[in-house]
Every structure is written in C-alpha cells, then in structure tokens.
PDB file with SEQRES, HELIX, SHEET and CRYST1 records, atoms N, CA, C and O in Angstrom:
SEQRES   1 A   46  MET SER ALA LEU TYR VAL VAL LEU PRO LEU ALA LEU LEU          
SEQRES   2 A   46  LEU VAL GLY ALA ALA VAL GLY ALA PHE VAL TRP ALA ASN          
SEQRES   3 A   46  ARG ARG GLY GLN PHE ASP ASP LEU GLU THR PRO ALA ALA          
SEQRES   4 A   46  ARG ILE LEU HIS GLU ASP ASP                                  
HELIX    1 AA1 LEU A    4  ARG A   27  1                                  24    
HELIX    2 AA2 THR A   36  ALA A   39  1                                   4    
HELIX    3 AA3 ARG A   40  LEU A   42  5                                   3    
CRYST1    1.000    1.000    1.000  90.00  90.00  90.00 P 1           1          
ATOM      1  N   MET A   1      23.139  22.451  -3.173  1.00  0.00           N  
ATOM      2  CA  MET A   1      21.900  22.989  -3.702  1.00  0.00           C  
ATOM      3  C   MET A   1      21.490  22.263  -4.980  1.00  0.00           C  
ATOM      4  O   MET A   1      20.299  22.066  -5.222  1.00  0.00           O  
ATOM      5  N   SER A   2      22.460  21.866  -5.798  1.00  0.00           N  
ATOM      6  CA  SER A   2      22.114  21.199  -7.048  1.00  0.00           C  
ATOM      7  C   SER A   2      21.582  19.785  -6.805  1.00  0.00           C  
ATOM      8  O   SER A   2      20.851  19.247  -7.636  1.00  0.00           O  
ATOM      9  N   ALA A   3      21.945  19.184  -5.673  1.00  0.00           N  
ATOM     10  CA  ALA A   3      21.410  17.851  -5.351  1.00  0.00           C  
ATOM     11  C   ALA A   3      19.916  17.927  -5.069  1.00  0.00           C  
ATOM     12  O   ALA A   3      19.188  16.956  -5.274  1.00  0.00           O  
ATOM     13  N   LEU A   4      19.472  19.069  -4.606  1.00  0.00           N  
ATOM     14  CA  LEU A   4      18.055  19.253  -4.324  1.00  0.00           C  
ATOM     15  C   LEU A   4      17.210  19.141  -5.584  1.00  0.00           C  
ATOM     16  O   LEU A   4      16.064  18.696  -5.526  1.00  0.00           O  
ATOM     17  N   TYR A   5      17.764  19.540  -6.717  1.00  0.00           N  
ATOM     18  CA  TYR A   5      17.051  19.449  -7.988  1.00  0.00           C  
ATOM     19  C   TYR A   5      16.857  18.003  -8.432  1.00  0.00           C  
ATOM     20  O   TYR A   5      15.983  17.719  -9.251  1.00  0.00           O  
ATOM     21  N   VAL A   6      17.654  17.101  -7.906  1.00  0.00           N  
ATOM     22  CA  VAL A   6      17.534  15.677  -8.237  1.00  0.00           C  
ATOM     23  C   VAL A   6      16.704  14.954  -7.195  1.00  0.00           C  
ATOM     24  O   VAL A   6      15.848  14.138  -7.537  1.00  0.00           O  
ATOM     25  N   VAL A   7      16.949  15.246  -5.925  1.00  0.00           N  
ATOM     26  CA  VAL A   7      16.325  14.510  -4.837  1.00  0.00           C  
ATOM     27  C   VAL A   7      14.840  14.849  -4.701  1.00  0.00           C  
ATOM     28  O   VAL A   7      14.028  13.953  -4.471  1.00  0.00           O  
ATOM     29  N   LEU A   8      14.480  16.089  -4.833  1.00  0.00           N  
ATOM     30  CA  LEU A   8      13.082  16.496  -4.649  1.00  0.00           C  
ATOM     31  C   LEU A   8      12.150  15.863  -5.687  1.00  0.00           C  
ATOM     32  O   LEU A   8      11.123  15.311  -5.292  1.00  0.00           O  
ATOM     33  N   PRO A   9      12.447  15.909  -6.982  1.00  0.00           N  
ATOM     34  CA  PRO A   9      11.568  15.225  -7.932  1.00  0.00           C  
ATOM     35  C   PRO A   9      11.535  13.705  -7.726  1.00  0.00           C  
ATOM     36  O   PRO A   9      10.497  13.070  -7.912  1.00  0.00           O  
ATOM     37  N   LEU A  10      12.671  13.133  -7.343  1.00  0.00           N  
ATOM     38  CA  LEU A  10      12.697  11.700  -7.080  1.00  0.00           C  
ATOM     39  C   LEU A  10      11.820  11.347  -5.888  1.00  0.00           C  
ATOM     40  O   LEU A  10      11.107  10.344  -5.921  1.00  0.00           O  
ATOM     41  N   ALA A  11      11.863  12.154  -4.841  1.00  0.00           N  
ATOM     42  CA  ALA A  11      11.021  11.924  -3.671  1.00  0.00           C  
ATOM     43  C   ALA A  11       9.542  12.083  -4.026  1.00  0.00           C  
ATOM     44  O   ALA A  11       8.707  11.301  -3.571  1.00  0.00           O  
ATOM     45  N   LEU A  12       9.221  13.077  -4.823  1.00  0.00           N  
ATOM     46  CA  LEU A  12       7.828  13.268  -5.238  1.00  0.00           C  
ATOM     47  C   LEU A  12       7.344  12.117  -6.109  1.00  0.00           C  
ATOM     48  O   LEU A  12       6.183  11.716  -6.027  1.00  0.00           O  
ATOM     49  N   LEU A  13       8.222  11.593  -6.929  1.00  0.00           N  
ATOM     50  CA  LEU A  13       7.877  10.450  -7.763  1.00  0.00           C  
ATOM     51  C   LEU A  13       7.611   9.212  -6.905  1.00  0.00           C  
ATOM     52  O   LEU A  13       6.660   8.475  -7.166  1.00  0.00           O  
ATOM     53  N   LEU A  14       8.430   8.978  -5.899  1.00  0.00           N  
ATOM     54  CA  LEU A  14       8.234   7.834  -5.007  1.00  0.00           C  
ATOM     55  C   LEU A  14       6.953   7.967  -4.197  1.00  0.00           C  
ATOM     56  O   LEU A  14       6.234   6.985  -4.012  1.00  0.00           O  
ATOM     57  N   VAL A  15       6.662   9.156  -3.717  1.00  0.00           N  
ATOM     58  CA  VAL A  15       5.417   9.385  -2.976  1.00  0.00           C  
ATOM     59  C   VAL A  15       4.214   9.178  -3.879  1.00  0.00           C  
ATOM     60  O   VAL A  15       3.217   8.586  -3.465  1.00  0.00           O  
ATOM     61  N   GLY A  16       4.300   9.659  -5.100  1.00  0.00           N  
ATOM     62  CA  GLY A  16       3.209   9.459  -6.061  1.00  0.00           C  
ATOM     63  C   GLY A  16       2.989   7.985  -6.359  1.00  0.00           C  
ATOM     64  O   GLY A  16       1.847   7.543  -6.486  1.00  0.00           O  
ATOM     65  N   ALA A  17       4.076   7.213  -6.473  1.00  0.00           N  
ATOM     66  CA  ALA A  17       3.943   5.780  -6.713  1.00  0.00           C  
ATOM     67  C   ALA A  17       3.313   5.078  -5.516  1.00  0.00           C  
ATOM     68  O   ALA A  17       2.498   4.172  -5.690  1.00  0.00           O  
ATOM     69  N   ALA A  18       3.678   5.483  -4.314  1.00  0.00           N  
ATOM     70  CA  ALA A  18       3.099   4.880  -3.110  1.00  0.00           C  
ATOM     71  C   ALA A  18       1.614   5.205  -2.999  1.00  0.00           C  
ATOM     72  O   ALA A  18       0.818   4.331  -2.656  1.00  0.00           O  
ATOM     73  N   VAL A  19       1.235   6.429  -3.279  1.00  0.00           N  
ATOM     74  CA  VAL A  19      -0.181   6.809  -3.240  1.00  0.00           C  
ATOM     75  C   VAL A  19      -0.949   6.071  -4.329  1.00  0.00           C  
ATOM     76  O   VAL A  19      -2.066   5.612  -4.094  1.00  0.00           O  
ATOM     77  N   GLY A  20      -0.370   5.954  -5.502  1.00  0.00           N  
ATOM     78  CA  GLY A  20      -1.017   5.211  -6.583  1.00  0.00           C  
ATOM     79  C   GLY A  20      -1.202   3.745  -6.239  1.00  0.00           C  
ATOM     80  O   GLY A  20      -2.240   3.165  -6.558  1.00  0.00           O  
ATOM     81  N   ALA A  21      -0.214   3.133  -5.593  1.00  0.00           N  
ATOM     82  CA  ALA A  21      -0.339   1.733  -5.179  1.00  0.00           C  
ATOM     83  C   ALA A  21      -1.418   1.572  -4.124  1.00  0.00           C  
ATOM     84  O   ALA A  21      -2.160   0.590  -4.146  1.00  0.00           O  
ATOM     85  N   PHE A  22      -1.519   2.517  -3.200  1.00  0.00           N  
ATOM     86  CA  PHE A  22      -2.567   2.454  -2.187  1.00  0.00           C  
ATOM     87  C   PHE A  22      -3.947   2.596  -2.804  1.00  0.00           C  
ATOM     88  O   PHE A  22      -4.859   1.846  -2.456  1.00  0.00           O  
ATOM     89  N   VAL A  23      -4.113   3.539  -3.707  1.00  0.00           N  
ATOM     90  CA  VAL A  23      -5.416   3.734  -4.359  1.00  0.00           C  
ATOM     91  C   VAL A  23      -5.782   2.508  -5.178  1.00  0.00           C  
ATOM     92  O   VAL A  23      -6.940   2.089  -5.168  1.00  0.00           O  
ATOM     93  N   TRP A  24      -4.829   1.928  -5.884  1.00  0.00           N  
ATOM     94  CA  TRP A  24      -5.081   0.726  -6.679  1.00  0.00           C  
ATOM     95  C   TRP A  24      -5.510  -0.438  -5.781  1.00  0.00           C  
ATOM     96  O   TRP A  24      -6.469  -1.142  -6.098  1.00  0.00           O  
ATOM     97  N   ALA A  25      -4.812  -0.640  -4.675  1.00  0.00           N  
ATOM     98  CA  ALA A  25      -5.150  -1.730  -3.759  1.00  0.00           C  
ATOM     99  C   ALA A  25      -6.503  -1.493  -3.113  1.00  0.00           C  
ATOM    100  O   ALA A  25      -7.262  -2.439  -2.899  1.00  0.00           O  
ATOM    101  N   ASN A  26      -6.811  -0.254  -2.805  1.00  0.00           N  
ATOM    102  CA  ASN A  26      -8.098   0.058  -2.190  1.00  0.00           C  
ATOM    103  C   ASN A  26      -9.247  -0.195  -3.156  1.00  0.00           C  
ATOM    104  O   ASN A  26     -10.290  -0.708  -2.753  1.00  0.00           O  
ATOM    105  N   ARG A  27      -9.073   0.152  -4.408  1.00  0.00           N  
ATOM    106  CA  ARG A  27     -10.125  -0.084  -5.404  1.00  0.00           C  
ATOM    107  C   ARG A  27     -10.306  -1.565  -5.722  1.00  0.00           C  
ATOM    108  O   ARG A  27     -11.397  -1.981  -6.111  1.00  0.00           O  
ATOM    109  N   ARG A  28      -9.262  -2.359  -5.563  1.00  0.00           N  
ATOM    110  CA  ARG A  28      -9.345  -3.795  -5.823  1.00  0.00           C  
ATOM    111  C   ARG A  28      -9.893  -4.566  -4.628  1.00  0.00           C  
ATOM    112  O   ARG A  28     -10.076  -5.780  -4.720  1.00  0.00           O  
ATOM    113  N   GLY A  29     -10.160  -3.889  -3.503  1.00  0.00           N  
ATOM    114  CA  GLY A  29     -10.788  -4.521  -2.358  1.00  0.00           C  
ATOM    115  C   GLY A  29      -9.828  -5.185  -1.390  1.00  0.00           C  
ATOM    116  O   GLY A  29     -10.233  -6.085  -0.654  1.00  0.00           O  
ATOM    117  N   GLN A  30      -8.580  -4.776  -1.366  1.00  0.00           N  
ATOM    118  CA  GLN A  30      -7.608  -5.399  -0.475  1.00  0.00           C  
ATOM    119  C   GLN A  30      -7.856  -5.064   0.991  1.00  0.00           C  
ATOM    120  O   GLN A  30      -7.398  -5.797   1.867  1.00  0.00           O  
ATOM    121  N   PHE A  31      -8.560  -3.993   1.277  1.00  0.00           N  
ATOM    122  CA  PHE A  31      -8.772  -3.554   2.654  1.00  0.00           C  
ATOM    123  C   PHE A  31     -10.215  -3.738   3.094  1.00  0.00           C  
ATOM    124  O   PHE A  31     -10.630  -3.130   4.081  1.00  0.00           O  
ATOM    125  N   ASP A  32     -10.991  -4.557   2.393  1.00  0.00           N  
ATOM    126  CA  ASP A  32     -12.391  -4.721   2.728  1.00  0.00           C  
ATOM    127  C   ASP A  32     -12.605  -5.518   4.014  1.00  0.00           C  
ATOM    128  O   ASP A  32     -13.423  -5.128   4.847  1.00  0.00           O  
ATOM    129  N   ASP A  33     -11.896  -6.612   4.188  1.00  0.00           N  
ATOM    130  CA  ASP A  33     -12.097  -7.487   5.338  1.00  0.00           C  
ATOM    131  C   ASP A  33     -10.759  -7.725   6.020  1.00  0.00           C  
ATOM    132  O   ASP A  33      -9.920  -8.471   5.516  1.00  0.00           O  
ATOM    133  N   LEU A  34     -10.566  -7.089   7.164  1.00  0.00           N  
ATOM    134  CA  LEU A  34      -9.291  -7.190   7.854  1.00  0.00           C  
ATOM    135  C   LEU A  34      -9.315  -8.191   9.005  1.00  0.00           C  
ATOM    136  O   LEU A  34      -8.254  -8.604   9.475  1.00  0.00           O  
ATOM    137  N   GLU A  35     -10.520  -8.598   9.479  1.00  0.00           N  
ATOM    138  CA  GLU A  35     -10.597  -9.500  10.620  1.00  0.00           C  
ATOM    139  C   GLU A  35     -10.593 -10.973  10.227  1.00  0.00           C  
ATOM    140  O   GLU A  35      -9.989 -11.785  10.929  1.00  0.00           O  
ATOM    141  N   THR A  36     -11.237 -11.337   9.147  1.00  0.00           N  
ATOM    142  CA  THR A  36     -11.395 -12.754   8.795  1.00  0.00           C  
ATOM    143  C   THR A  36     -10.069 -13.464   8.539  1.00  0.00           C  
ATOM    144  O   THR A  36      -9.904 -14.570   9.053  1.00  0.00           O  
ATOM    145  N   PRO A  37      -9.121 -12.929   7.797  1.00  0.00           N  
ATOM    146  CA  PRO A  37      -7.866 -13.666   7.596  1.00  0.00           C  
ATOM    147  C   PRO A  37      -7.112 -13.928   8.899  1.00  0.00           C  
ATOM    148  O   PRO A  37      -6.462 -14.965   9.036  1.00  0.00           O  
ATOM    149  N   ALA A  38      -7.190 -13.011   9.846  1.00  0.00           N  
ATOM    150  CA  ALA A  38      -6.497 -13.220  11.117  1.00  0.00           C  
ATOM    151  C   ALA A  38      -7.184 -14.270  11.967  1.00  0.00           C  
ATOM    152  O   ALA A  38      -6.514 -14.993  12.705  1.00  0.00           O  
ATOM    153  N   ALA A  39      -8.506 -14.375  11.884  1.00  0.00           N  
ATOM    154  CA  ALA A  39      -9.248 -15.336  12.694  1.00  0.00           C  
ATOM    155  C   ALA A  39      -9.364 -16.694  12.017  1.00  0.00           C  
ATOM    156  O   ALA A  39      -9.770 -17.662  12.661  1.00  0.00           O  
ATOM    157  N   ARG A  40      -9.025 -16.790  10.759  1.00  0.00           N  
ATOM    158  CA  ARG A  40      -9.159 -18.048  10.012  1.00  0.00           C  
ATOM    159  C   ARG A  40      -8.272 -19.144  10.589  1.00  0.00           C  
ATOM    160  O   ARG A  40      -8.628 -20.321  10.526  1.00  0.00           O  
ATOM    161  N   ILE A  41      -7.136 -18.779  11.143  1.00  0.00           N  
ATOM    162  CA  ILE A  41      -6.209 -19.759  11.704  1.00  0.00           C  
ATOM    163  C   ILE A  41      -6.793 -20.416  12.946  1.00  0.00           C  
ATOM    164  O   ILE A  41      -6.380 -21.518  13.307  1.00  0.00           O  
ATOM    165  N   LEU A  42      -7.749 -19.762  13.609  1.00  0.00           N  
ATOM    166  CA  LEU A  42      -8.317 -20.286  14.844  1.00  0.00           C  
ATOM    167  C   LEU A  42      -9.371 -21.362  14.595  1.00  0.00           C  
ATOM    168  O   LEU A  42      -9.682 -22.138  15.499  1.00  0.00           O  
ATOM    169  N   HIS A  43      -9.917 -21.420  13.402  1.00  0.00           N  
ATOM    170  CA  HIS A  43     -10.971 -22.381  13.075  1.00  0.00           C  
ATOM    171  C   HIS A  43     -10.331 -23.661  12.528  1.00  0.00           C  
ATOM    172  O   HIS A  43      -9.448 -23.620  11.670  1.00  0.00           O  
ATOM    173  N   GLU A  44     -10.797 -24.779  13.041  1.00  0.00           N  
ATOM    174  CA  GLU A  44     -10.268 -26.061  12.585  1.00  0.00           C  
ATOM    175  C   GLU A  44     -10.952 -26.500  11.298  1.00  0.00           C  
ATOM    176  O   GLU A  44     -12.148 -26.276  11.113  1.00  0.00           O  
ATOM    177  N   ASP A  45     -10.194 -27.119  10.420  1.00  0.00           N  
ATOM    178  CA  ASP A  45     -10.755 -27.690   9.215  1.00  0.00           C  
ATOM    179  C   ASP A  45     -11.223 -29.109   9.518  1.00  0.00           C  
ATOM    180  O   ASP A  45     -10.601 -29.820  10.307  1.00  0.00           O  
ATOM    181  N   ASP A  46     -12.301 -29.508   8.898  1.00  0.00           N  
ATOM    182  CA  ASP A  46     -12.816 -30.873   9.093  1.00  0.00           C  
ATOM    183  C   ASP A  46     -12.137 -31.850   8.164  1.00  0.00           C  
ATOM    184  O   ASP A  46     -12.446 -33.042   8.190  1.00  0.00           O  
TER     185      ASP A  46                                                      
END                                                                             
C-alpha cells in the first residue's frame, strides 16, 4: 500500500509531461502537414 503513494504521483507526473509535450509540439506546428514528408521521397531532385 505504501508503494502506491510513490507510484501514483510518479505516474501522474509522467502523464502530465507527455500531455505537455504533445501540446507543445501541436502549438509549434509539428502535426500540420503529415502527407508531404512521406511523399517527398517519391519526387526526384533535378
């Protein structure tokens, strides 16, 4: 039972960090264009 007092706050802290990283990446525009980088390899450079 005493391990729960350590594990639960640690898990909440990790989840909060993951949500914060997602929100930060979303605001910086990391998820704006998902098709172009995948299709860029198909186009030949001159």
